[in-house]
N, C-alpha and C positions, 0 to 999 in steps of 0.2 A: 378456893372456894368453889365447891362442886356447881355444875350447870345441869340443867334441863337438857338431856341428850336427845332432841328431836330435830329431824332435818325434813324440810319440805323442799321438793322441786316444783316450782310453778312455772309451766311452760305452755305453749300455745295448743299443741296437738297430741294426740296419741301417737307415740314413737319418738317424738323429740327428746325426751329424757334418755330413751335406750341410745340414741345417736350421741348426745352431748355429755351426760353425766352419770350413766347407770354404774360403770365402774367404781366411781367415787362413791355412790350410795351403797353400792355391794360392800366396799371395804368398811364404810361406817356402820352397816348393819353387822358386820362381823365383829366390830368393836363394841356391840351392845347399845347402839342407837336404834331410836324408833324412826322409822322411815315412812314417809308420805310422798305420794306422787300425784300431782294435780294438773290436769289440762283446762285450759279456757273452753275448748270446745270439744264435742266427741267426734270430730274429725267428719262432718256431714256432707263434705265435699270431695271426700277421699276415694270416689269410684266413678267410673264412666258407665258403669252398668247398673248398679243398685241405686234406689231411691234414697234421698237424704235420711230418712227414718231408719231405713234397712241398713245402711252402710253405718249410722251411728250407733246402732245395736250392737253390730259386729265389732266396731271399734271400741267401745266400752268394754265389751267381753274381752277383747284383746289385751287392753290396757290393764284390767284387772288381773288377768293371767300372768302378764309380764310382772306386775308388782308383786305378786304372790311368790314369786322364786325368790324375793329378798324379804319376804313376810312383811310387805309394805302394804299401806292402805292406799287404794286409787280413790281418787276425788275428781269430778268434772263439774265445772261451773256453768256448763250447758250454754255457753253462747254459740254463735254460728261461725264457720270458716268465712273468713273474709270479713267479718262483723266485729272485730274485737276493737274497741274504741276506748280512749280515756275519757270516760264520762262519769257522772254522778253515780249512776247506778251500778255500773260495773266495778268501779273502786269500791263502793259499799259491799259487793259480793266479795271483792277480793279481801277486805279487811274482816268480813264475817268469816272467812275460810281461814285467816291466819289467828283470829282469835280463838277459833275452834281447835285447830291443830296445835297452836302455841310452840312454833318452832324457834329454837335458838339459832339455826342455821338455814338460810333460804337461798336456792340456787335458781337462776332464771336466766333469760335469753341475753344475748349482747344487745347494748342499746342501738347499735347499729348492725343490721342483717339483712339479707335480700328480701326477706319478706316483711310486709309492715304487720302482719299479724303477730310476729316475733318481736319488733319493734315496740309495739303497743304493750305485750305482755311485760316486757322489760320495765317499761315505765310504770304499769300498774303494779309489778311488785315492789319497785322502788317507793312508789307512793304509799303502797299498802304497808310496807315494813314500817313507814313512820308514822302513819295515822292510826295503825292498830293499837299504839301505846297511849294513844291519846283519850283521856276519859270521856270528853264531850264529843267525841266523833262517833255518830250513831251509824251502826251496822246491823244487817240481820242476825237473829240469833240471840241468845241470852249468855253469851260467854263474855267474862270480864276481859277488859283491855289488858294488853301485855304489859309485863312489868317493866320491859326494857325492848329496845328496837332490836330486831334479829341481826345477826351478822349476814349481809348480803354479798352474794358473788355472781359474777356474769360468766356464764360458759362462753366457749367460743362461737362466734358467727360460723353459719356453715361454710365449708371451704376456707376458713380462717380469714375471711376477707370482708370488707365493709361493702356499702352499695355502690360505692366508686371503684372497687376491685383493689383498693389499698390493703396490705396485709395488716393483720389485728394480732399482734402478739400477746399472748398471755404474761402475767406477772408470776404465775406459778403453774406448774404442771403436776397433776396426781400421777404416779406410777400405778397404773391400773392392769398391769401384765398379769397380776395373780387372780384377776377377776375376769378375764377375757372370755372365759367359757360362760361365765355368768352373763355377762354382756350381750355376747352372741345368742345365748338362749332367750333372753329377754326380747331382743330384736326380732327373733325368729316367731316370737307369739304375734306379732302383727303380720301375719301372713297375707292378709286382705291387700296388703301395700305393695306386694311383689309387681303385681301387673300395673298398679297406678304408678309407682314410681318411675317403671320402665316407660310408660305412656308419656307422662308429665315432664318428668325430670331426665330423661335419658339414660337412667340407671339401669344396667344389666343385671347387677347383683347389688342390693342395698345393704347385704351383710358386708360383702367386699368394700364398699363405699365407706362402711363405718370402720372397717379395720384399717383402711387406708389413711383415714383421718387420724386414728388413733396411733398408727406408726409415725407418722410424720410429727405430731405433737410428741411423741416419745423420743423422737431425734434431737429434739431442742435440748433435752436434759441427759440424754444418754441411756434411756430405758427402751424397752422393746414397744410398749404401748403406753400412752400417756391421754389425759384430758386437761385441757388448758382452762384456767381462771383468772378473772380479774376482781379484786374486792373493792366494793364500793367504800370510799373514804371520805366522804362529805361529812359536813359538820353534823354532830349529834348521833352519827351512826358509829357502831363499835370500830375501834382502831386496831385492836389486836387480831392477829391472823390465826383465826380458830381452826380452819383447815390444817395449817402447819402444826399446831399444837396438839391435834387430835390425831393426825395421820403420821406424824414423825417421820420417818425415814422415807415414806412414800410420797411426802410432799418435796417438790424440788422449786426453789426459786428460779425465775427466768427473767433476768434483766432486760428491759426494753431496749436499752442502748447496745444489746449484743451486735458485735461485727459481722455476725453470721445471719443477721435478720434476711429474711426472704425479699425478694424484690416484686415489685408490682408486675402483673402480666403472667405470673405463674400461678399455680394453686393457692398459693397464700398461706399454706399451712407450715412451711419451713424451708431452710436452705436447699433441701434435696427434693423438693416438690416438683421433679420433672422425671422424665424416664430416660435421662442421659443424653437424649437428642434435643433438648429444649422443649419438650412436650409435657403437658400435665399426665400423670399417670392415667392409665386405662380407666379407671374408676371415676375419674373427673372429666373425661372427654364426652360431649354430648354424643349420643349414640342415634342411630338412623331408626325412626320408628314409624310405623305405617300411619297414612292419615286416618283420622276416625271416620 
């Protein structure tokens, strides 16, 4: 039976998709999928020099520019950074977006990640996937309820670890080696974040950081660059692995009981997540930054 080939990434901020799942979205685009990239906020706190309205306008434009590289549509639900909550109004916005876009495949944040904005978005995506198909659930817009619950996948948490520093292994890794040029180009569209990520997160190069994440995930399955995912398999959600069936040889199962699992205290992304001296790679080490 044919499926509606529409994929939606629903993540917290502009540039989250580029770090976590842009390679997978690019692969799906190459295979004829319609791609949508949505953010919960316009990234209004992503600057130390521009006012919220100014940086929001910049980052919306950057998000749309990056999405255009894979012919994707960019959406923003216009919440505020640090103000993503699992409440009635926000869930209704999410359900309205899902009914408008009508995805078969939904990618979102890990349920446990360093930033609560990410965790709240993950829960909202999970809730929205379910309630978007319930006829009596009221949401903005005139779109009809979905016929079925979308296939839901959680991307890796940042640095591959939960809020307690425990490594989180994916159950599958998508080989995105062929899409790394596109993934890099999409991330570079978010030029406003170079200085911010250096100041706030201690990253000298946000592109290098992304590449290191992808390399370490790829090592788990023997490819150069990868993106990790776990599928939501709770009651009533789809049980077949849509990413595996659509991406074929580019999708690699990654058993969670692997004997080469990373150990806590390292970067968390894989067994080789050190520089050979027991230290995290340079991209993951805090950098000295001047006081504001």
